[in-house]
TIVO-2410 file (N, C-alpha, C; in nm, 3 decimals):
# residues 97
REC num residu      c1      c2      c3 atome chaine
REC   1      M   1.048  -1.310  -2.824     N      A
REC   1      M   0.930  -1.382  -2.783    CA      A
REC   1      M   0.958  -1.531  -2.795     C      A
REC   2      N   0.931  -1.602  -2.692     N      A
REC   2      N   0.934  -1.748  -2.701    CA      A
REC   2      N   0.798  -1.791  -2.753     C      A
REC   3      I   0.799  -1.870  -2.859     N      A
REC   3      I   0.673  -1.911  -2.918    CA      A
REC   3      I   0.620  -2.033  -2.845     C      A
REC   4      N   0.501  -2.022  -2.793     N      A
REC   4      N   0.433  -2.134  -2.729    CA      A
REC   4      N   0.283  -2.116  -2.753     C      A
REC   5      D   0.201  -2.202  -2.697     N      A
REC   5      D   0.057  -2.194  -2.723    CA      A
REC   5      D  -0.002  -2.061  -2.678     C      A
REC   6      L   0.045  -2.006  -2.567     N      A
REC   6      L  -0.008  -1.880  -2.518    CA      A
REC   6      L   0.024  -1.767  -2.614     C      A
REC   7      T   0.148  -1.759  -2.661     N      A
REC   7      T   0.183  -1.651  -2.752    CA      A
REC   7      T   0.119  -1.670  -2.889     C      A
REC   8      L   0.091  -1.793  -2.929     N      A
REC   8      L   0.019  -1.816  -3.055    CA      A
REC   8      L  -0.125  -1.766  -3.042     C      A
REC   9      A  -0.185  -1.783  -2.926     N      A
REC   9      A  -0.319  -1.728  -2.903    CA      A
REC   9      A  -0.314  -1.575  -2.909     C      A
REC  10      E  -0.209  -1.517  -2.854     N      A
REC  10      E  -0.191  -1.372  -2.861    CA      A
REC  10      E  -0.169  -1.327  -3.005     C      A
REC  11      L  -0.095  -1.406  -3.082     N      A
REC  11      L  -0.073  -1.375  -3.223    CA      A
REC  11      L  -0.207  -1.373  -3.298     C      A
REC  12      A  -0.291  -1.470  -3.271     N      A
REC  12      A  -0.422  -1.477  -3.336    CA      A
REC  12      A  -0.503  -1.351  -3.307     C      A
REC  13      L  -0.503  -1.308  -3.181     N      A
REC  13      L  -0.575  -1.186  -3.144    CA      A
REC  13      L  -0.516  -1.064  -3.212     C      A
REC  14      L  -0.384  -1.058  -3.219     N      A
REC  14      L  -0.316  -0.945  -3.282    CA      A
REC  14      L  -0.348  -0.938  -3.431     C      A
REC  15      L  -0.347  -1.051  -3.499     N      A
REC  15      L  -0.376  -1.053  -3.643    CA      A
REC  15      L  -0.517  -1.003  -3.671     C      A
REC  16      R  -0.612  -1.052  -3.594     N      A
REC  16      R  -0.751  -1.009  -3.613    CA      A
REC  16      R  -0.767  -0.860  -3.582     C      A
REC  17      A  -0.708  -0.817  -3.471     N      A
REC  17      A  -0.720  -0.676  -3.430    CA      A
REC  17      A  -0.659  -0.584  -3.535     C      A
REC  18      E  -0.544  -0.622  -3.591     N      A
REC  18      E  -0.479  -0.536  -3.691    CA      A
REC  18      E  -0.560  -0.532  -3.820     C      A
REC  19      R  -0.615  -0.645  -3.861     N      A
REC  19      R  -0.699  -0.647  -3.980    CA      A
REC  19      R  -0.821  -0.558  -3.961     C      A
REC  20      K  -0.883  -0.570  -3.845     N      A
REC  20      K  -1.001  -0.488  -3.815    CA      A
REC  20      K  -0.963  -0.340  -3.806     C      A
REC  21      R  -0.848  -0.309  -3.744     N      A
REC  21      R  -0.803  -0.171  -3.731    CA      A
REC  21      R  -0.788  -0.105  -3.868     C      A
REC  22      Q  -0.744  -0.184  -3.965     N      A
REC  22      Q  -0.725  -0.134  -4.101    CA      A
REC  22      Q  -0.855  -0.140  -4.183     C      A
REC  23      N  -0.964  -0.179  -4.118     N      A
REC  23      N  -1.095  -0.191  -4.185    CA      A
REC  23      N  -1.090  -0.281  -4.307     C      A
REC  24      L  -1.022  -0.394  -4.292     N      A
REC  24      L  -1.009  -0.488  -4.403    CA      A
REC  24      L  -1.096  -0.610  -4.378     C      A
REC  25      S  -1.168  -0.651  -4.481     N      A
REC  25      S  -1.240  -0.777  -4.474    CA      A
REC  25      S  -1.139  -0.890  -4.492     C      A
REC  26      R  -1.182  -1.009  -4.463     N      A
REC  26      R  -1.094  -1.124  -4.488    CA      A
REC  26      R  -1.065  -1.137  -4.637     C      A
REC  27      A  -1.165  -1.108  -4.720     N      A
REC  27      A  -1.147  -1.119  -4.865    CA      A
REC  27      A  -1.043  -1.018  -4.914     C      A
REC  28      A  -1.050  -0.895  -4.866     N      A
REC  28      A  -0.953  -0.793  -4.907    CA      A
REC  28      A  -0.813  -0.828  -4.858     C      A
REC  29      T  -0.804  -0.875  -4.737     N      A
REC  29      T  -0.675  -0.914  -4.681    CA      A
REC  29      T  -0.616  -1.031  -4.759     C      A
REC  30      A  -0.699  -1.127  -4.791     N      A
REC  30      A  -0.654  -1.244  -4.867    CA      A
REC  30      A  -0.599  -1.202  -5.004     C      A
REC  31      A  -0.667  -1.108  -5.068     N      A
REC  31      A  -0.622  -1.062  -5.199    CA      A
REC  31      A  -0.487  -0.993  -5.190     C      A
REC  32      V  -0.468  -0.912  -5.088     N      A
REC  32      V  -0.342  -0.840  -5.070    CA      A
REC  32      V  -0.228  -0.936  -5.036     C      A
REC  33      C  -0.257  -1.034  -4.953     N      A
REC  33      C  -0.152  -1.123  -4.902    CA      A
REC  33      C  -0.129  -1.247  -4.988     C      A
REC  34      G  -0.217  -1.275  -5.082     N      A
REC  34      G  -0.201  -1.393  -5.166    CA      A
REC  34      G  -0.231  -1.522  -5.093     C      A
REC  35      I  -0.328  -1.518  -5.003     N      A
REC  35      I  -0.369  -1.637  -4.928    CA      A
REC  35      I  -0.521  -1.645  -4.931     C      A
REC  36      S  -0.577  -1.752  -4.883     N      A
REC  36      S  -0.723  -1.770  -4.888    CA      A
REC  36      S  -0.790  -1.710  -4.765     C      A
REC  37      T  -0.918  -1.681  -4.781     N      A
REC  37      T  -0.995  -1.628  -4.667    CA      A
REC  37      T  -1.007  -1.733  -4.557     C      A
REC  38      S  -1.014  -1.860  -4.595     N      A
REC  38      S  -1.023  -1.965  -4.493    CA      A
REC  38      S  -0.893  -1.974  -4.413     C      A
REC  39      F  -0.779  -1.944  -4.478     N      A
REC  39      F  -0.654  -1.942  -4.404    CA      A
REC  39      F  -0.655  -1.830  -4.301     C      A
REC  40      I  -0.706  -1.714  -4.339     N      A
REC  40      I  -0.713  -1.602  -4.245    CA      A
REC  40      I  -0.800  -1.639  -4.125     C      A
REC  41      R  -0.913  -1.702  -4.152     N      A
REC  41      R  -0.999  -1.749  -4.043    CA      A
REC  41      R  -0.923  -1.841  -3.949     C      A
REC  42      D  -0.849  -1.935  -4.007     N      A
REC  42      D  -0.771  -2.028  -3.926    CA      A
REC  42      D  -0.661  -1.957  -3.847     C      A
REC  43      A  -0.592  -1.862  -3.911     N      A
REC  43      A  -0.484  -1.789  -3.845    CA      A
REC  43      A  -0.535  -1.707  -3.729     C      A
REC  44      E  -0.658  -1.658  -3.741     N      A
REC  44      E  -0.716  -1.576  -3.635    CA      A
REC  44      E  -0.780  -1.660  -3.525     C      A
REC  45      S  -0.786  -1.790  -3.543     N      A
REC  45      S  -0.844  -1.875  -3.440    CA      A
REC  45      S  -0.747  -1.981  -3.389     C      A
REC  46      T  -0.677  -2.048  -3.479     N      A
REC  46      T  -0.585  -2.155  -3.438    CA      A
REC  46      T  -0.455  -2.146  -3.519     C      A
REC  47      P  -0.372  -2.045  -3.494     N      A
REC  47      P  -0.249  -2.030  -3.572    CA      A
REC  47      P  -0.151  -2.145  -3.554     C      A
REC  48      E  -0.165  -2.220  -3.447     N      A
REC  48      E  -0.075  -2.334  -3.426    CA      A
REC  48      E  -0.094  -2.442  -3.532     C      A
REC  49      N  -0.206  -2.439  -3.603     N      A
REC  49      N  -0.232  -2.536  -3.709    CA      A
REC  49      N  -0.197  -2.482  -3.847     C      A
REC  50      C  -0.143  -2.360  -3.854     N      A
REC  50      C  -0.114  -2.295  -3.982    CA      A
REC  50      C   0.034  -2.310  -4.019     C      A
REC  51      T   0.059  -2.308  -4.148     N      A
REC  51      T   0.198  -2.315  -4.193    CA      A
REC  51      T   0.267  -2.182  -4.168     C      A
REC  52      L   0.393  -2.189  -4.134     N      A
REC  52      L   0.470  -2.069  -4.103    CA      A
REC  52      L   0.480  -1.976  -4.224     C      A
REC  53      G   0.500  -2.032  -4.341     N      A
REC  53      G   0.514  -1.950  -4.461    CA      A
REC  53      G   0.391  -1.863  -4.487     C      A
REC  54      K   0.274  -1.922  -4.474     N      A
REC  54      K   0.151  -1.846  -4.497    CA      A
REC  54      K   0.126  -1.747  -4.383     C      A
REC  55      L   0.159  -1.786  -4.260     N      A
REC  55      L   0.145  -1.692  -4.149    CA      A
REC  55      L   0.233  -1.569  -4.172     C      A
REC  56      L   0.353  -1.592  -4.222     N      A
REC  56      L   0.444  -1.480  -4.248    CA      A
REC  56      L   0.392  -1.391  -4.361     C      A
REC  57      K   0.328  -1.451  -4.461     N      A
REC  57      K   0.266  -1.370  -4.566    CA      A
REC  57      K   0.158  -1.279  -4.508     C      A
REC  58      L   0.078  -1.334  -4.419     N      A
REC  58      L  -0.029  -1.256  -4.357    CA      A
REC  58      L   0.029  -1.147  -4.268     C      A
REC  59      I   0.126  -1.180  -4.187     N      A
REC  59      I   0.189  -1.083  -4.098    CA      A
REC  59      I   0.250  -0.969  -4.178     C      A
REC  60      N   0.327  -1.004  -4.278     N      A
REC  60      N   0.393  -0.903  -4.362    CA      A
REC  60      N   0.291  -0.821  -4.441     C      A
REC  61      G   0.190  -0.886  -4.494     N      A
REC  61      G   0.088  -0.817  -4.572    CA      A
REC  61      G   0.009  -0.717  -4.490     C      A
REC  62      L  -0.004  -0.741  -4.360     N      A
REC  62      L  -0.072  -0.646  -4.272    CA      A
REC  62      L   0.022  -0.534  -4.227     C      A
REC  63      G   0.147  -0.541  -4.271     N      A
REC  63      G   0.241  -0.437  -4.233    CA      A
REC  63      G   0.306  -0.460  -4.098     C      A
REC  64      L   0.291  -0.581  -4.046     N      A
REC  64      L   0.353  -0.617  -3.919    CA      A
REC  64      L   0.488  -0.681  -3.948     C      A
REC  65      R   0.568  -0.701  -3.846     N      A
REC  65      R   0.696  -0.769  -3.866    CA      A
REC  65      R   0.728  -0.854  -3.744     C      A
REC  66      I   0.811  -0.950  -3.766     N      A
REC  66      I   0.860  -1.037  -3.660    CA      A
REC  66      I   1.012  -1.023  -3.655     C      A
REC  67      E   1.064  -1.006  -3.537     N      A
REC  67      E   1.209  -1.005  -3.518    CA      A
REC  67      E   1.249  -1.135  -3.450     C      A
REC  68      I   1.355  -1.193  -3.498     N      A
REC  68      I   1.408  -1.313  -3.436    CA      A
REC  68      I   1.538  -1.274  -3.366     C      A
REC  69      I   1.543  -1.300  -3.238     N      A
REC  69      I   1.659  -1.263  -3.158    CA      A
REC  69      I   1.722  -1.390  -3.104     C      A
REC  70      T   1.850  -1.405  -3.126     N      A
REC  70      T   1.921  -1.522  -3.074    CA      A
REC  70      T   1.937  -1.507  -2.923     C      A
REC  71      R   1.982  -1.610  -2.859     N      A
REC  71      R   2.006  -1.602  -2.714    CA      A
REC  71      R   2.110  -1.496  -2.681     C      A
REC  72      E   2.197  -1.470  -2.778     N      A
REC  72      E   2.301  -1.370  -2.759    CA      A
REC  72      E   2.253  -1.230  -2.796     C      A
REC  73      G   2.132  -1.217  -2.849     N      A
REC  73      G   2.079  -1.088  -2.891    CA      A
REC  73      G   2.080  -1.078  -3.043     C      A
REC  74      L   2.059  -0.958  -3.092     N      A
REC  74      L   2.058  -0.936  -3.237    CA      A
REC  74      L   2.195  -0.963  -3.295     C      A
REC  75      R   2.198  -1.020  -3.413     N      A
REC  75      R   2.325  -1.046  -3.480    CA      A
REC  75      R   2.348  -0.938  -3.583     C      A
REC  76      P   2.457  -0.864  -3.574     N      A
REC  76      P   2.482  -0.754  -3.668    CA      A
REC  76      P   2.503  -0.799  -3.812     C      A
REC  77      D   2.537  -0.927  -3.833     N      A
REC  77      D   2.561  -0.975  -3.969    CA      A
REC  77      D   2.432  -1.015  -4.040     C      A
REC  78      L   2.318  -1.008  -3.971     N      A
REC  78      L   2.190  -1.043  -4.031    CA      A
REC  78      L   2.104  -0.919  -4.045     C      A
REC  79      P   2.021  -0.913  -4.149     N      A
REC  79      P   1.932  -0.797  -4.163    CA      A
REC  79      P   1.835  -0.790  -4.045     C      A
REC  80      S   1.798  -0.669  -4.005     N      A
REC  80      S   1.708  -0.655  -3.891    CA      A
REC  80      S   1.564  -0.689  -3.928     C      A
REC  81      Q   1.531  -0.683  -4.056     N      A
REC  81      Q   1.398  -0.721  -4.103    CA      A
REC  81      Q   1.412  -0.823  -4.213     C      A
REC  82      A   1.322  -0.918  -4.214     N      A
REC  82      A   1.325  -1.020  -4.318    CA      A
REC  82      A   1.220  -0.989  -4.424     C      A
REC  83      D   1.250  -1.027  -4.545     N      A
REC  83      D   1.155  -1.013  -4.655    CA      A
REC  83      D   1.090  -1.149  -4.673     C      A
REC  84      F   0.960  -1.155  -4.652     N      A
REC  84      F   0.891  -1.283  -4.658    CA      A
REC  84      F   0.819  -1.305  -4.790     C      A
REC  85      G   0.863  -1.234  -4.895     N      A
REC  85      G   0.811  -1.262  -5.027    CA      A
REC  85      G   0.686  -1.187  -5.067     C      A
REC  86      V   0.643  -1.090  -4.989     N      A
REC  86      V   0.528  -1.008  -5.028    CA      A
REC  86      V   0.584  -0.878  -5.083     C      A
REC  87      P   0.560  -0.847  -5.210     N      A
REC  87      P   0.612  -0.724  -5.268    CA      A
REC  87      P   0.558  -0.601  -5.194     C      A
REC  88      D   0.642  -0.497  -5.183     N      A
REC  88      D   0.600  -0.374  -5.117    CA      A
REC  88      D   0.471  -0.319  -5.175     C      A
REC  89      S   0.452  -0.337  -5.306     N      A
REC  89      S   0.331  -0.285  -5.370    CA      A
REC  89      S   0.205  -0.352  -5.319     C      A
REC  90      Q   0.218  -0.470  -5.258     N      A
REC  90      Q   0.102  -0.542  -5.207    CA      A
REC  90      Q   0.080  -0.519  -5.058     C      A
REC  91      L   0.170  -0.448  -4.993     N      A
REC  91      L   0.153  -0.421  -4.852    CA      A
REC  91      L   0.038  -0.325  -4.830     C      A
REC  92      V  -0.036  -0.348  -4.726     N      A
REC  92      V  -0.146  -0.260  -4.691    CA      A
REC  92      V  -0.087  -0.137  -4.626     C      A
REC  93      S  -0.125  -0.018  -4.678     N      A
REC  93      S  -0.072   0.103  -4.618    CA      A
REC  93      S  -0.140   0.125  -4.484     C      A
REC  94      G  -0.069   0.191  -4.396     N      A
REC  94      G  -0.120   0.217  -4.262    CA      A
REC  94      G  -0.008   0.198  -4.164     C      A
REC  95      G  -0.039   0.213  -4.038     N      A
REC  95      G   0.062   0.202  -3.933    CA      A
REC  95      G   0.111   0.061  -3.917     C      A
REC  96      T   0.230   0.049  -3.864     N      A
REC  96      T   0.286  -0.082  -3.834    CA      A
REC  96      T   0.305  -0.094  -3.684     C      A
REC  97      S   0.313  -0.216  -3.639     N      A
REC  97      S   0.335  -0.239  -3.496    CA      A
REC  97      S   0.476  -0.284  -3.474     C      A
***
């Protein structure tokens, strides 16, 4: 995915939809992810104004993942999934996308 304003708007929709799919309030999501409820509100409306580190905590905490692919494709010397600092015990159980 090339990140631009359009895909950030899509990210905002995806984050909200996944939180709602899991029947999580912003408060419950914030507690699981170690971020504030106001950050979740911002991420679901204007992620372009959010810090990447906190966005990754939210993404990971919802059980979602981001893959980074170089122009040459996946690099076999790098792990296919990154650990963004949210312990597995804090991940919300449920399906992943």
